[in-house]
C-alpha positions in Angstrom: 4.7 -10.7 -1.6 2.9 -8.4 0.0 0.5 -8.4 3.7 -2.2 -6.0 4.2 -2.8 -5.0 8.2 -6.7 -5.7 8.7 -5.9 -5.0 12.5 -3.5 -3.7 14.5 -3.8 -2.2 18.3 -1.1 0.2 17.9 1.5 -2.0 19.3 2.6 -3.5 16.5 5.8 -1.6 14.7 8.7 -2.3 12.1 11.9 -2.5 14.0 15.3 -3.6 12.6 18.9 -3.8 14.5 18.5 -0.3 15.8 19.9 3.3 15.4 23.1 3.6 16.2 26.0 6.6 16.0 23.4 9.4 16.7 23.3 9.6 20.5 25.0 12.9 20.4 22.3 14.0 18.6 19.9 13.0 21.0 18.5 10.6 18.8 17.8 7.2 20.7 18.4 3.5 19.5 15.6 2.0 18.6 15.2 -1.7 17.3 13.8 -4.6 18.8 13.3 -4.8 22.4 14.3 -8.9 22.5 16.1 -8.9 19.9 17.4 -12.8 20.4 14.1 -13.3 19.0 14.3 -11.1 16.0 17.8 -12.9 15.0 16.1 -16.2 15.2 12.8 -15.1 13.0 15.7 -13.7 10.5 17.7 -16.5 10.7 14.6 -19.5 9.8 14.6 -16.9 6.4 18.3 -17.0 5.7 18.2 -13.0 6.1 20.8 -10.4 7.5 19.9 -11.0 11.3 19.1 -7.3 12.0 17.1 -7.3 8.8 13.4 -5.4 9.7 10.4 -7.6 11.2 7.3 -7.0 12.7 7.3 -6.8 16.2 4.2 -7.8 17.9 3.2 -6.6 21.3 0.0 -8.1 23.4 -2.0 -9.2 20.0 -4.5 -8.0 18.8 -2.7 -7.4 15.1 -4.2 -9.5 12.1 -2.6 -9.4 8.3 -4.4 -10.7 5.2 -2.2 -12.2 2.9 -2.0 -10.6 -0.9 0.3 -12.9 -2.3 1.8 -16.7 -1.6 5.4 -16.6 0.6 7.0 -17.1 3.6 7.0 -16.3 6.9 8.7 -16.5 10.2 7.7 -16.0 13.6 9.4 -16.1 16.9 9.4 -14.8 20.6 5.9 -14.5 22.4 3.1 -16.9 21.9 0.7 -14.5 21.1 -2.2 -17.1 20.0 -1.2 -16.8 16.8 -3.3 -18.7 13.9 -3.3 -18.9 10.3 -6.6 -19.5 9.0 -7.6 -21.1 12.5 -5.1 -23.5 12.4 -3.0 -22.5 15.7 0.5 -21.3 14.9 3.5 -22.2 17.5 6.2 -19.6 17.8 9.6 -21.0 16.9 8.9 -21.9 12.6 9.1 -21.0 9.4 6.1 -21.9 7.4 4.1 -21.0 3.6 1.4 -18.5 3.5 -1.4 -18.8 0.2 -2.7 -15.6 -0.6 -5.8 -14.7 1.0 -4.6 -16.7 4.1 -5.2 -14.1 7.2 -2.6 -14.7 10.1 -4.2 -13.4 13.4 -2.6 -12.6 16.9 -5.0 -12.7 19.9 -3.7 -12.4 23.2 -0.7 -13.4 25.5 -0.4 -17.0 26.5 3.5 -16.7 27.1 5.6 -13.5 27.0 5.1 -10.3 25.6 6.4 -9.7 21.9 5.9 -11.3 18.8 8.3 -11.4 15.6 7.3 -11.6 12.5 10.1 -12.2 9.6 9.6 -12.2 5.7 12.2 -12.8 3.4 14.7 -10.6 2.8 13.5 -8.3 5.6 10.1 -6.2 5.5 11.0 -3.0 3.1 11.3 0.4 4.8 13.0 3.7 4.1 16.2 4.4 6.5 15.9 7.0 8.6 19.5 8.0 10.4 20.4 4.3 8.9 18.0 2.5 10.4 14.0 1.5 10.0 13.3 1.3 14.0 10.2 2.7 14.5 10.4 5.5 17.5 7.3 7.4 18.0 8.4 9.7 20.5 11.4 10.9 17.9 8.7 10.3 14.9 11.3 8.2 13.2 11.8 5.1 11.7 8.5 3.0 10.3 6.6 2.1 6.9 6.1 5.7 6.3 9.7 6.9 7.8 7.4 9.1 10.4 7.4 6.9 13.7 4.2 5.7 13.0 3.1 2.4 14.6 1.5 -0.1 11.8 -2.4 1.2 11.5 -5.1 -0.8 9.5 -4.8 -0.6 5.6 -1.1 -0.3 5.7 1.1 -2.9 3.2 4.3 -4.5 4.3 6.3 -5.9 1.4 9.1 -8.4 1.6 12.4 -7.8 0.2 13.1 -10.6 -1.8 10.3 -13.9 -3.1 12.7 -16.7 -2.6 13.8 -17.6 1.2 16.8 -19.8 2.4 14.2 -22.2 4.5 15.4 -23.0 7.7 12.0 -25.0 9.8 12.4 -24.9 12.8 14.5 -22.2 15.7 15.4 -22.4 19.5 12.5 -21.0 21.4 13.9 -18.0 24.2 12.7 -18.6 27.7 9.8 -15.8 28.1 7.9 -15.0 30.9 9.0 -14.3 34.6 11.0 -16.5 37.7 14.1 -14.7 35.2 17.4 -14.2 37.0 18.8 -11.3 35.0 22.7 -10.9 35.0 23.8 -6.9 36.0 27.0 -6.1 34.9 28.0 -3.5 38.0 27.9 0.3 37.7 30.1 3.2 38.4 27.7 4.2 41.2 28.0 1.0 42.2 29.5 1.9 46.2 26.7 4.9 46.7 24.6 2.4 47.4 23.8 1.3 51.6 25.2 -2.1 52.1 21.2 -2.8 53.0 20.3 -2.3 49.5 23.3 -3.9 47.7 22.1 -6.8 49.8 18.6 -6.4 49.0 19.0 -5.4 45.3 20.4 -9.1 44.5 18.8 -11.5 47.0 15.2 -10.0 46.8 12.5 -10.9 44.2 11.7 -7.8 41.8 7.9 -7.3 40.3 7.3 -5.6 37.2 5.3 -3.3 37.7 2.5 -1.6 35.0 4.4 1.1 34.3 6.6 -0.2 31.5 6.6 0.3 27.8 9.6 0.6 24.8 11.5 3.5 26.8 11.9 1.5 30.6 10.4 -1.0 33.0 9.5 0.0 36.3 10.8 -2.5 39.1 9.0 -2.4 42.1 10.7 -4.1 45.8 12.6 -3.0 48.7 13.2 0.4 49.0 16.8 1.4 47.3 18.8 4.3 49.0 22.4 6.3 47.4 24.2 8.3 49.4 24.9 10.2 46.4 22.2 13.4 46.4 23.0 14.7 42.6 25.0 13.9 39.8 25.9 15.3 36.3 23.6 13.5 33.5 25.5 11.0 31.8 25.2 8.9 28.7 23.1 5.3 29.4 23.3 2.2 27.8 20.7 -0.3 27.0 19.4 -2.1 30.0 20.6 0.8 32.5 19.0 0.3 36.0 18.7 3.9 36.7 17.3 4.5 40.8 15.3 7.4 41.5 14.7 8.9 44.6 11.5 6.8 45.6 14.1 3.5 45.6 12.4 1.8 42.8 14.7 0.9 39.7 14.0 1.9 36.5 15.5 0.0 33.8 16.1 2.0 30.2 15.0 -0.2 26.7 15.7 1.0 23.4 13.5 3.9 23.1 15.1 5.6 26.8 16.1 9.2 26.6 20.4 9.4 25.8 21.2 10.8 29.5 19.9 10.4 32.6 20.9 11.8 36.1 19.9 8.9 38.5 22.2 6.8 40.0 23.0 3.7 38.7 23.0 -0.2 39.9 24.9 -1.2 36.8 23.3 -2.4 33.5 21.5 -5.5 32.3 23.1 -7.9 29.8 22.0 -7.5 26.6 20.2 -11.4 27.0 18.7 -10.0 29.9 17.3 -6.9 28.0 15.6 -9.4 25.9 14.5 -11.9 28.5 13.1 -8.4 30.7 11.2 -7.5 27.2 9.4 -10.4 27.7 7.8 -9.9 30.7 4.2 -9.3 32.0 3.0 -7.0 34.2 3.0 -8.6 37.6 6.2 -11.1 36.8 8.5 -11.9 39.3 12.4 -11.4 38.7 15.9 -11.4 40.7 19.0 -9.1 39.5 22.1 -11.2 39.4 25.3 -9.8 39.4 28.2 -10.9 37.4 31.5 -10.3 36.0 32.1 -7.9 32.9 34.2 -10.2 31.7 31.6 -13.2 31.7 29.2 -10.8 30.4 31.2 -10.4 27.3 31.7 -14.3 27.3 28.4 -15.1 27.3 27.0 -12.4 24.6 30.0 -14.0 22.7 28.6 -17.5 23.0 25.0 -16.2 22.2 26.1 -14.3 18.7 27.8 -17.8 17.6 25.0 -19.6 17.3 23.7 -17.6 14.4 26.9 -18.5 12.8 25.6 -22.2 12.2 24.9 -23.1 8.1 
């Protein structure tokens, strides 16, 4: 099975589970920003959960099927249609040679995920095909380039193990985002901590796969300087202007700003589906509770 890219707005890319074991080299993680939707897309076709998928951001993307096959779609509702027939996320579906799959614009959420049987074929660089343009790594040719008109994508295998539907994770604003508190939490003023976890935050327009800025009350930290340290996925850095930045998959490997803590993996996936202007709330959570919730989530994909 193969698909030809006929329209692309430079925000569609091949992503897998990410690149690990190389941060000591200054190489970032990459991988799907909404990992939950990524997993469900692969689950629908019986793929390994981290197999390569297409991450489609904000729509403006079109594919032509050059062979018959099956696909699975999850994540945001970007107005997808197959030969003009509306296609809702959270399903697997057949596609015939000559049919066109189009993504228009966001109706709910930001990122949609498209899976093919066995995952899409792409060379692995440092153990992953995750596309990171800044580092010129991953993608269809291994050079970090997003998908472009004329690219051809091939499925790893012909026959999928079909599951028809999957749960649709919550997307969009008004989200509560659990936060595991960080090492510098005691350096923030009491008023700042109250505001951080009791006031609403607005997702700023300054948002990409590296990080998302939140706008709201100004947070104050007594720590004026600190030695740069490793930053995990979901780290909430607070620079001198007091407006938090949540670091995502394409983040830098170290940072020198104090941190409130880090979003849980589920909260990262939820934030990655928020549009600029959406409102979110941060909620502190104990490490043990966050770990328990993560184990419960991972158990979902073990069902036959």
